[in-house]
N, C-alpha and C positions, 0 to 999 in steps of 0.2 A: 772413355769406357765403352767397351764392347757391349753389345746386347742386340736383341731383335726387336726392330722399330714396331712390328706387328703385335708384340706381346705387351700389354697394358702394364702387368705387374713389373716386368722389367724395366719398362720406361719410367714407371713411377719411381722406382728405386734410383734409377739413374738421375732423375731430375732432383729427388731428395738429396742425393748424395752431392750433386752439383752445389745446391744451394748451401748445403752445410760447410762444403769445402771452400766455396768462392763467395758466399755471402749474398747470392742472387743471381739472376739471369738478365744479361742485357741484350743478347741476339739469340735467335733461334735459326739454325742452318738444317733444313731437312734434306739430307744429302743421301739418304738411304735410297737404293733404287736397283731394280733389275730389268733386264731385257730379256724377251723371249723372241728368237729369231724364227723365221719360216712364215708361210702363209697362213691364213686362217683356217685352211684345211688341214695345215700339218701340226698346228699348235694344240696341245692337249688342253681339255677343260682345267685340269689341275694347274698346268703352266700359267693358263690365263688368269685363273684365281690367284696365284701366287703373285703374279705381275701386279694385279689390282690391289692386293693386300700390302704388298711392301710399297709400291708408288704411290698409292692414294691413302689408304688406311693408315700406313705408318707415318706419313707426313701428319695426318689428322690426330692420330694418337699423341704424338710428340708435341705438336702444337697445342693441343687441348690441355696437356698435362703441364706445359711450361708456361703458358700465358698466365694462369693465376699467380705465378711467382713474379710476373713481370708488371710491377705496379708503376713504374717509371718509363719514360719514353723509351721505345725500343725499335730494333730493326728485324724484319722478317724477310728471308731470301731463301729462294730455291737454291738447294745444294748442287744442282747440275748446271749453273749459270756461273760462268767466269766473266769479268769485267774489269775494266781499269778503274782505278781507285777514283778518279775525277767523277765518275758516275755517281758513286756513294757520296763524295764531297757536295755535289749539286743537289742531290736529294736531301741531304741534312741541311743545307743551307738555304733550301727553297722557303718561301713565306710559310709560316707555321700553320698547319692544317691538322685536324684530328688524325687524318690519314693522307699520306703522300705516296704516290705509285710512280716509279720509273717506267717510262714507255719510250718506244722507238717507233719508227715508221720505215716502210719499205713499199715497193711497186705492188706485190702480191703477197697474200697470206694462205698459208695452207692449213689443213685440218687441225693440225697439232698446235698451231699458234694460239695463244690466249690473247684474243683480240679485244680491243677496247672501242667504246663509243663516248664520245665527248659531248658535253652539254654547251656548246659554244667555244668557250676559251680553254681553261685548264681543267675544269671540274669533270670528273668521270660520271658518264650516264649509265653505262652498263659495262661489264666485263664477262668474257666467256669464250668457249671455243666455237660455238654455233651462232655467233651474231650474223644477222643478215649482212651480205656484202656491202650494200649501200650505205650501211650505217658504220663501217669500220674507219676509224681515224687513227689506229695504230695497234701496237701489241705491248702487253705487260712483259717486263724482264723478269718478274717475279721478285721484286725487290721493293720493300715498302717500309715505310717509318710510321709508326703508331705514336700519337701523342694526345694529351689531354682525354676529353671524353672518347678519343678513338680507341683507347685501351679498353675501357670499361664496355664500350659498344660491341668490340670484337669479342670480348670474353662472353658476354651475354649472348650474342648471336651463335657463338660456339657451343654454349650450353644449351640453347634452344635446338641446334642442328643434332645434337647427340641423341636427342629423344625420338629422332626420326630415323629408322633403320636405313632408309634411302640415302641417307647423308653420308654413310661409310662409302658410297661409291661416287661421291662428288669431289670436286677440286676446293681447296680452300678459297680460291678466287669466287666460287660460288657464293660464299659467304660475304665477301666483299661486295659482290654484285647486289645481294639482299641489302646490304647497309646504305646502299647508294641513294635509297629512297628518304633515309632519315638522317643521314651523316654527311657532312662535306668531306668529299674525297677528291683531292687535287692531284695532278699529274706533273711531272717533269719531263719534258722531252728531251732526250739525250743525243739527238741527232748528231751523227759525226764521230761519236765516242765509240771504242771498241767494247763489244761484249759478244759471248757466244754461249750457247746451250751444247752440253756434252752428253 
């Protein structure tokens, strides 16, 4: 169904029609995105606002509207990430946790990577683009499974975030980061398996 991800009314209609026709929602893919080319001095403020609106606000709106319909275990993934099916299988087959996130490791991380810090073993301690380099243990692929109390915790955190205007400029990983204090978030290291952001 076509629509503007930055338009709450259109997305509300799309979600309702999806539930009506398919009986529910099991997976959300935030695949809408735009790219504005040029240096910071070349890009207009309108182009920058549109990029943030589509890439951040669009993912937020779709997730916020879809998640209340997702009352059973569900997968959330970035639509700009391609991966081999073995990665999804490993995340789904990992020991059950309220939230399980696929991660990978590499030698160096850039500013655009969604970096992760672990609390010893597999448990997520923090996730974000600006983690201190000394704390980085890997990066999120943007693929995660919500189960049990992870579903309602994520819904509650989204509901709290929408009351803060600054949340419209955040990544949904910022909400995951907030949840790490009160919810067990496990990770699955997919080292050696193929994936790519596009």
